[in-house]
N, C-alpha and C positions, 0 to 999 in steps of 0.2 A: 396428506394425512397428518402432518405435524400440527401440534396444538400449542397455543400460548394464551396467557391471560394479559389483558391490557386495561389500563385506566384505573387500576386499584390503588389503594393507599400503600400497599406493600405487595410482596411477591406471592402472598397466599390468597389474594382475591383479585377479581377483575372480570371483564367481559371475555367470554370464550371466543377465540378466533381459531379457525382451521385453515390450513394451507392447501390450495388446490390450483393446478394449472398456472403456477407462477404468481399467484396473488393470495392475499389473506381475506377471509370473509367470515361472517358471523353465523350463528345458529338461531333460528327463530325460537322465542321463548315459550311457544305453545307446547303444553304437555311436558315442559322441562321440570324435572323433580330431583330429589336428593340422590336417587340412585344414579342418575346421569351425572350429577355433580361429583359424586364419589369416584366414578370411573375417571373423570378428568383429573381430579386431584391425585389419584393413584398413578395415572400415566405420567404426570409431571413431577412425581416424587415429592409431593407436598403434603402427604399424609394419607391416612386410611378413611377419613371422614370428610364428606363434602356437603355443603348446604347450598341448595339452589337459590339463585337470585335472578331478578329480572331488571334490565336496564332499558329505558326508552331509546328508540332509534334516533330520536331528535338530537341526542347529545353525542352521537357517534360519527357524524359526518356522512359522506357518500361512500359507504362500504357495502358490498353485495351480501345477500343472504344465500348461503350455499345449501344449508339443510333446513327444510321447513319443519321437520319433526325428528326427534331422537327418542328411542325407547331402550334403556339399558336395564339389566337385571341387578346391576350393582357389583357383580363379581368379575366382570370383564377386566382384562389388563389394558385394553386400548379401546377408545371410543369407536374405532373403525369396526370393532367386533359387535357393536350394538346394532339393533334394527333402526333404520333411519330412512327418511324420505329425502333423496338427494336432488329433488327437483330444484333447479336454479332459476325459477321464474321471478324470484324476488318477492313473493307474496308472503305476508305474515299479518294476519288479521289484527292481532293485538298490538302490533307495532312495538313489540318488546323483544330485546335480544337476550339470549341465555348468558347468565353470569354465575360465578361460584364464589364461595368462601371456603377455604380448605383449613382443616385442623390437623396439626401434626402430633396430636396427643398419643397416637399409637406408633409414631415413628414412620419414616418414609420407607417405601418398598425398594426404590432404586437408590444406588449410591449417589449422594450429592456430588455435583461436579461444577466447576467454574473455570473461567479463562482469566489469566493474569498476565501482566507485562505487555499487553498489546496497546495500540494507540487508540482503539475504540472497542465497543462491546462485541464486535463481530470477530475478534481475533485474539490470540494470546496463547500462553503456555497452559496446557491442560493440567488441572489439579483436581484430585478426588479426595473425598473426606472418608476416613476410616479410623476406627479406634480412637475417636476424639481428636483427630489430628488431620490437617490438610497436608497432602504430599503430591509428588509429581508422578508422571508416567514415563518409562524409558522408551526410547524410539526404536528399539529392536523390533522388526517386522511392522513398524508403523507405516500406514499408507492411507490413501484417500478413502477407502472403505471404513477405516476406523474414524476418520474425520467426519464422514457422513453420519455416523451414529452419534458422535459427540454433538454435532450441530443439531441433530434431531432431538436429542435429549434436552438440549438447552432451549428448544423451541425456535431455533434460528434456521430460516430457509436459505435459499441461494446456492451458491457454488461452494462446496466443501473441498478444502485442500489441506493436505497434511504437511507439516513442517517438522524438521528434525534438527539435531545438533544444537539444541537450546537457541533456536532462531529468535525466540522472544525473551531471551535472558535465562539465566540459571535460577532455579528455585532454591529455597532455603530449608524446606522441610525434608522428610524422608522420601526416598523413591518407593512408592507403594505398589506399583504394577509394572510388569514387563511382559514381553512377548504377546501383546494384544493382537488378536487376529480376527477381526470382525468380518462378516460377509457383506455388511452394509445395510442389512435389513433389520437388525436388532433395534429395540427401542431404548436400550441403555447399554453403556459400556460394560456393565456388570453381567449382561447376558452373553458377551463375547468370550470365546476361548482365550485364556490368558494364564499367566503364572499365578501361583498362590500369593496372597498378600505379603509384601515385603521381601519376596524371593526374587533376586535380580543380580546381575553382574555389571551394573552401570554406575556412572557418576552423573552429577547434574549437568555435565557438558552434553549429555545425551537426552535431555528433557524434551519430550514431545510437545508439539503445538498444533493448532489448527487455525484456519481462517474460514469463516462462513460469510462469504461476500454476498451482500443483498443483490437480488435480481432487479436490475434496472435496464432500460433500453441502452444497448451498447456494451453490456457485460460480455466478457469473452471467456471461453474455456477451450481446452484441448482434450479431445476424446478419442478412444480407440487405440491409444498407445499403451506403453508400459507404465505410465504414470501421468500426473497432471502437468508434467513438463514437456510432453510430446503428444502428437496425434493430429487429428483433423481439427482445423480451426472452426469454431462455431461462435456465432454472435446472437445475443438475445434481443428480440424485438417483438412488441405487442403480445407478450405472453408466450412466445414460442422461440425455440432454438432453431437456427438455420445456418447454412454454410456460406463460405466465401469462395467465389470463382477465382481461378488463378490467372485470368487474363491480365497481362501487364504486371504481374506480381514480381516484386524485387526484394533484395535483401534488406533494403531500407524499410520496407513494409514489415518484414519479419522482425526487425529490430524494435520497431514501435510496438508491435504485438507483445514481444517478450518483456519490454519495459513495462507495459500496462499490466502484465500478469505478475510483475514483481521479480522477474529474472533479469540477468545482465547481458547475456549474449544469446544469439539464436541463429539458426540456419534453416533454409527451406529444403523440402524434398530430401530430408536426411535419412528417411526410413523407407524401405521397400513397401509398396502398397500391400503386398501379401501379408505383412506383419500386422496390418490393421484388421479390425473387425469389419463386418459388412458395411456397405455404403449407407450413407444417411438417407432417410426417407422423408426428411423435412424439407422446407423451402430453401432456395438459394437466395439469401438476403442481399448480398453485395457483389458487385462486379466492377472491373476497371478501377481498382483502388490504387492510388498513386500517393505515396508519402515522401516527404523531403528528408525524413529521419530525425527531425527536431520536434515532432508532435509527441504529446504525452498520452494521446488517446486515438484509437484507430478512426473514430468518427470525425476527427479533425482533418483527416486526409481527404484529398479529392476522390470522388466516387460517384457512381450512378445513384439514382433514387432507390429507396428500399424496394427489393423485389424485381428490379429491372435488370435483365441479363440475357445472354444468348449462350448459356452453358448447360451442361449436365453434371451429375455428381462425379463423373470420372475426372472432372477438372477442379474438384474441391482442393483448397489449399491445405497442405500438410506441412508441419514444421516441428523442430525441436528447439527448446529453450534450455540454456545452461546458466546456473547462477554464477559460475566462475569458469575460467579457461582451463584450469588444471583439474583433470579427471572428474569434471562435473561436480566438484566439491561445493556444498551449499555455502552461500554467501554468509558473511559474518554481519548480521544485522541487516537493516534496509540497504538496498543497492545505492551506490554513489557513482557520480560521473563528473568529469571536468568539461566545461563548455567554453567556447569562444576564445581559446588560446591559439597560439600560432602553431602548436604541435600538440600531440596527444598527452604530453607530460605536464601540461599547464592548463589553467583555466579557472573559471568560476566553479566553486564546489556546489553541486546539486545532489539532493538526496531524495529517494523515492519512498514516499509515505502516503498511505491511504489512497493508493492508486494514482498519485500525482507527483510529478517532479517539482521540487521547491528548493529554495536557497537557504544558506546559513548566514546569520548576521555576524558581523565582525567584532561585536563586543567581546573583548578579552581574547580575540583570535591571535594566536602566536605560532612560532615555528614548531612548538611541540604538537599543536593541533595538526599542522601541515604534515609533520612526520607520520602521524597516525593515518591520515588520509592517503598519503603516498604509499605507506606500507600496505594498507588495505587494497590498493590498486596494483600492487606488485612491483613498485619501484623501490630500489635500495639505496640510491644516492642521497646526498643532503637535500633537505626540503626547506622551502622558504614560504612564509605566509605572506599573503597580499590582502590589503583591506581597501575600503572606500570604493568598492565596485571597480577594482583595477582592471578586470576583464569584462567590464560592461555590466549593466543592470539586468537581472533576471526578470522574467515575466510571470512566473507562478507564485504560489504562496511562499512566505518566509516560514519554514518549518521549525527552525532551531535557532536558539540564541544562547549566549553565555556558555559556550562549549568550554570544558575544562579538562584537557588531556594532560597527563604527566609525560607522555611520549612513549610509554611502554604498552599501551592498550593494543588489542588486536584489531579493533575497528572503531570508527567514529561513534557508533552507537554506544560503546562503553563509556564515552565521555559526556553523553547528554544527561544533564542533571535537572533540566527544567522541562516542564510539560510541553509536548509537541504543540506548536502553533502559538505558544506564549512568547511575546517579544515586544520591544518598544522601538522597532527599527523600520527603515525604509530600504528599498532596493539599492539606494545609493551607498548602503553599508554592506552589500553582499561580499562575502569572504571568498578568497581565491587562494590557490597554491601554485608553486613551481616545484615540480619533482625532479630529482636527479640534477640539482641546480648547477653542479660543476662539470657536467658532461661536456665533452668537446663538441663544438659546432661543426657542421659540414664545411670543409674548406672551400673557399672560393678562389678567384684569380689572385687576390691579394687581400691582406688584412684591411687595407684602405678601402678596397671595393666593398668588403663586407660591412663596413661602417657607413657606406654612402647613404645620404639622406634621400628619401622619396618625398617629393613636394606634397605638403599637406599632411604628412604623417611624422610623428616623433618616434625616435628609437625607444624600444621598450625597456630592456634590461641593462643598458649601458649608463643609465642615469645614476649618478653618484650623489646628487643633491636634489632636494625638492623644495617647492614653495608651499607654505602652509598659510592658513588663515583666510583663504578665499573660498569661492564656491567650487564644488567638485566638478571635474571635467572627465568625461569618459575617455578611455584609452583611444588614442588616435585622433582625438578632437583638437582642432585648431580653430581660431588662434587662442593663445593664452595671453592675458594682460599681466604685465609685471610692473611693479613700482619699487623704487629704492628709496629708503629713508635713512637720514643720518641720526643716530642715537645721540642724545645729549642729556645733561643733568637738568635741563630747563623744561623738559616735557617728553612726549612720546617720540619726538624726532621730526625733522623737516623733510619735506619731499625734495629729493635731488633730481630724480628723473623718472620717466615712465616710458614703457615701450610695449609693443605687441610682438610676440615670437611668431614668426611665420614659417620657420623650419628649424632644424637643429643648428644651423649656421648663420641664419639671417635674422635681424631684428628691424622691425619697422618702427621708427621712433615717433612717439607721440609728444615728446618734449625733448629739447636739446639739453645736454649736460654741460656745465661749465665748471671750471676749477674755482674752488672757494678761496678767496684771499683773506 
């Protein structure tokens, strides 16, 4: 039932599209008049006057026709209240789609609303316009029902999720609303129970946000729990939500799901079944899912074909996701993780943005940046930065470049000054960190034994010097070629010798060295 305008020169005009069964479709232009257009403009808070327009189907691409006719009186608050023919046979004799041009001369009916601070148009800090000024909404009582209304008012479908504690950054204007308590069925946040304008007990650290994730095959959600962080796992496929069977389900699978949903930790079967709503009546889409734990999307895991299973809904996967370990506190900005280190306190820095894990470029990367990363992950010891893909090259996108931390920030997100995805780097420049740098190592039989070389591998953190000016070598990569030159005032220096390092103790000579007389 959501409505949006597409293809216009500005937000006040365009082809009318309605949302039904997981997809957007058009309205046939037959009998489309100004009364119909006025209702659409009022519903979208674009003014009290609408002018009917007609757009040829030929310029719209392959999009279904949902309603063949609409008849509004002009005073309805929502186009769903108008008489209409909902036959979806795709017929429209005139081959013209309904479109509108809205006039805001009489002012909008609904409070204008926008999303700010997100990485795309589908997410951000909720800001409303009142008294000639944009302001934020406090997160007291803020939940997914409120997010559903915000997404609907903005004409965004998909999965609506509420975010709190200034997840998308702190706003700069006044806090205009507090204690918003929508049922989820309202057309505008203005219709929800809430405080009076500017009455609140909040600061901008409590700014509310939403994400309206578009519905595509493989989209995930958790339903039937106490919030969007827990419940029955459902996956979207061919326009319908379905469940996942728990055959062979592991904690690694749960971790991948929680990462994909933007959380940091997760656990399976953490809630008694009695605490959920009734069983799903939809299809069981996936079975025998096996993840390694390194995937960024559940569909990357091994699984049966869509709809192939030997389960019933008593075996639906249920789980809980947590943004942080401590009291389920919401994470500070996008989740981060360390990958491919020798322990959990070191590794390549990866950040979760737009539903995908990606890396950080090492341009300007310093110990101050490492300090913030380690603090965000809960480590208190000294932190050291590592550059040039010290922990190996990542495989996802490079999300962030030119990070500039002072060392006092709460999270890496506070240090990002450049647009997400903007960079001039390759994965050979992936940044890494070592947290708790001076912590004691696990004692072995002797200090000598702990330094013993393994054939084909170089020691990681005992290296006091390095060779520069050659090609990058991944951690653990052998052999390394070395050349020694004698500096002089006659030029860049003469080659004295060259060799190939084959371990921390042995050199295979490529040329013999002789004393110069």
